[in-house]
C-alpha distance (Angstrom), angle and dihedral (degrees) to the residues before:
residue distance angle dihedral
X1 . . .
X2 3.83 . .
X3 3.77 123.6 .
X4 3.87 89.8 -109.5
X5 3.82 90.6 52.9
X6 3.76 91.8 48.8
X7 3.84 91.6 48.1
X8 3.78 92.3 49.0
X9 3.82 92.7 46.5
X10 3.72 92.1 51.4
X11 3.78 93.3 40.5
X12 3.84 92.3 57.6
X13 3.87 90.9 55.7
X14 3.81 91.8 56.6
X15 3.82 123.8 92.3
X16 3.82 116.9 -108.6
X17 3.86 95.0 -99.3
X18 3.80 91.3 52.0
X19 3.86 89.7 48.7
X20 3.75 89.1 53.2
X21 3.80 89.2 52.8
X22 3.82 89.6 51.6
X23 3.80 91.3 49.4
X24 3.90 89.7 48.4
X25 3.81 90.1 51.3
X26 3.84 91.6 48.5
X27 3.81 92.3 51.1
X28 3.81 88.8 47.0
X29 3.81 89.9 54.2
X30 3.79 92.5 45.3
X31 3.77 96.8 49.4
X32 3.82 104.5 31.6
X33 3.78 116.0 117.5
X34 3.79 113.3 -73.4
X35 3.71 118.8 -124.7
X36 3.71 113.8 -86.9
X37 3.76 112.7 -96.5
X38 3.64 119.5 -135.3
X39 3.71 113.0 -107.8
X40 3.71 117.9 -124.0
X41 3.86 127.1 -166.2
X42 3.84 119.7 -118.6
X43 3.73 112.3 -90.9
X44 3.83 90.8 -112.4
X45 3.83 90.9 68.4
X46 3.77 102.5 24.2
X47 3.90 112.5 127.5
X48 3.76 92.8 3.4
X49 3.81 97.9 103.1
X50 3.80 122.2 108.0
X51 3.82 127.6 -155.1
X52 3.84 109.2 -133.5
X53 3.79 98.5 -179.1
X54 3.80 139.1 -18.6
X55 3.78 136.7 -108.7
X56 3.82 93.8 -99.7
X57 3.73 103.2 51.2
X58 3.80 130.5 30.3
X59 3.76 125.6 -111.5
X60 3.80 93.6 -120.3
X61 3.82 132.0 35.0
X62 3.86 118.1 -91.4
X63 3.82 89.2 -118.9
X64 3.83 86.6 67.4
X65 3.84 95.9 52.4
X66 3.85 109.4 113.1
X67 3.75 92.9 -157.6
X68 3.79 91.7 63.8
X69 3.82 95.4 52.8
């Protein structure tokens, strides 16, 4: 027996209000937000990025910051 057959067999045995709950749940599963897909860069720029600094330390020394002068 397939899953579909088992679901239909059990669904037929339920009262109408419970069948509606099953339908509501199926629709919820069908339309819930899909998992976020990982974004990938276009092939023309993939792997061509360069990290200049990091989030902890600046790229240039503080002495070179114009805003501090």
